[in-house]
C-alpha positions as CSV (number, residue, x, y, z in Angstrom):
1,M,57.3,261.1,133.6
2,L,58.5,257.6,134.5
3,E,62.0,256.4,133.7
4,K,61.1,252.7,133.5
5,V,57.8,250.8,133.4
6,R,56.7,247.2,133.2
7,I,56.1,246.0,129.6
8,D,52.6,244.7,130.4
9,K,51.5,248.0,131.9
10,W,53.0,249.9,128.9
11,L,51.3,247.7,126.3
12,C,47.9,248.3,127.9
13,A,48.5,252.0,128.6
14,V,49.3,252.8,124.9
15,R,46.4,250.7,123.7
16,I,48.2,247.9,122.0
17,F,46.2,245.4,124.1
18,K,42.8,246.1,125.6
19,T,43.7,244.9,129.1
20,R,46.8,244.4,131.2
21,S,45.9,240.7,131.8
22,L,45.8,240.2,128.0
23,A,49.2,242.0,127.6
24,S,50.6,239.7,130.4
25,E,49.2,236.6,128.7
26,M,50.8,237.6,125.4
27,C,54.2,238.1,127.1
28,E,53.9,234.7,128.7
29,R,52.9,233.1,125.4
30,E,56.1,234.6,123.9
31,K,54.4,237.0,121.5
32,V,56.3,240.1,122.7
33,W,59.9,240.9,122.2
34,V,62.0,243.8,123.4
35,D,65.2,244.5,121.4
36,G,65.0,241.0,119.9
37,Q,64.5,239.1,123.1
38,R,61.3,237.5,124.3
39,V,60.2,238.9,127.6
40,K,58.2,238.2,130.7
41,P,55.4,240.6,131.8
42,S,57.6,242.0,134.6
43,R,60.4,243.2,132.3
44,E,61.0,246.9,132.6
45,I,61.4,249.0,129.5
46,K,62.7,252.5,128.9
47,V,62.5,255.2,126.3
48,G,64.2,254.3,122.9
49,Q,63.7,250.5,123.1
50,K,62.2,248.6,120.2
51,I,59.2,246.4,120.9
52,K,57.8,243.7,118.6
53,V,54.3,242.3,119.1
54,R,52.8,239.4,117.3
55,K,49.1,240.2,117.1
56,E,46.6,238.7,114.7
57,N,49.5,236.9,112.9
58,I,51.2,240.2,112.1
59,D,54.5,241.4,113.7
60,W,53.9,245.0,114.7
61,E,57.0,247.0,115.7
62,F,57.0,250.0,118.0
63,E,59.5,252.3,119.5
64,V,59.0,253.6,123.1
65,L,58.8,257.4,123.1
66,Q,57.4,257.8,126.7
67,C,57.1,255.5,129.6
68,I,53.5,255.5,131.0
69,D,51.7,253.0,133.3
70,K,48.1,254.4,133.2
71,R,45.8,253.9,130.2
72,V,45.4,257.1,128.3
73,S,43.2,258.3,125.4
74,A,44.1,257.3,121.8
75,P,45.5,260.6,120.7
76,I,47.8,260.7,123.8
77,S,48.9,257.1,123.3
78,L,50.2,258.1,119.8
79,E,52.7,260.4,121.5
80,C,54.0,257.6,123.7
81,K,54.8,255.1,120.9
82,K,56.1,255.3,117.3
83,D,54.9,252.6,114.9
84,I,58.0,251.4,113.0
85,T,56.3,248.4,111.3
86,P,57.8,247.9,107.8
87,P,55.5,248.9,104.9
88,E,55.3,245.4,103.5
89,V,53.9,244.1,106.8
90,L,51.3,246.8,106.8
91,E,50.3,245.9,103.3
92,R,49.9,242.3,104.4
93,A,47.8,243.4,107.3
94,K,45.6,245.4,105.0
95,L,45.2,242.4,102.8
96,I,44.3,240.1,105.7
97,R,41.7,242.6,107.0
98,S,40.1,242.9,103.6
99,M,39.7,239.1,103.5
100,W,37.9,239.2,106.8
101,T,35.0,241.3,105.7
102,A,31.8,239.4,105.2
103,R,30.4,239.1,101.7
104,R,27.1,237.6,100.6
105,E,26.4,236.2,97.2
106,P,23.2,237.4,95.6
107,G,20.4,234.9,96.1
108,T,21.7,233.4,99.3
109,G,20.5,234.1,102.7
110,R,18.2,237.1,103.3
111,P,17.0,238.8,100.1
112,T,18.1,242.2,99.2
113,K,15.6,245.1,98.9
114,K,15.4,244.6,95.1
115,E,15.0,240.9,95.4
116,R,12.3,241.4,98.0
117,R,10.4,243.7,95.7
118,E,10.6,241.2,92.8
119,L,9.4,238.5,95.1
120,D,6.5,240.6,96.3
121,A,5.6,241.5,92.7
122,F,5.7,237.8,91.7
123,M,3.5,236.7,94.7
124,D,0.9,239.4,93.8
125,L,0.3,237.8,90.4
């Protein structure tokens, strides 16, 4: 087990960001904080530090449980980090996600199966 690891490697390894280059970019764009300070991608972190990540306009907070630098599977990544995001932020995230789902008003766009049957029945007359 590693004692210290670069923040960009850790963010990618525990699946907070999909790629290391994306994690580095977010550090450079000042979207990542360690113990309340904005960091560069080369900043080394260690066990017990608090990390705050602004992703999709939500401030996610994590605690480092293990230092890893290689990407691991999702179940193992849960053992390396602890999500300490406040419940009110999680509720806000849930609300934002529910607003993103696509909805279609009846009668607009492609017809539903029921509307298609009614249309076929009408055309047969």
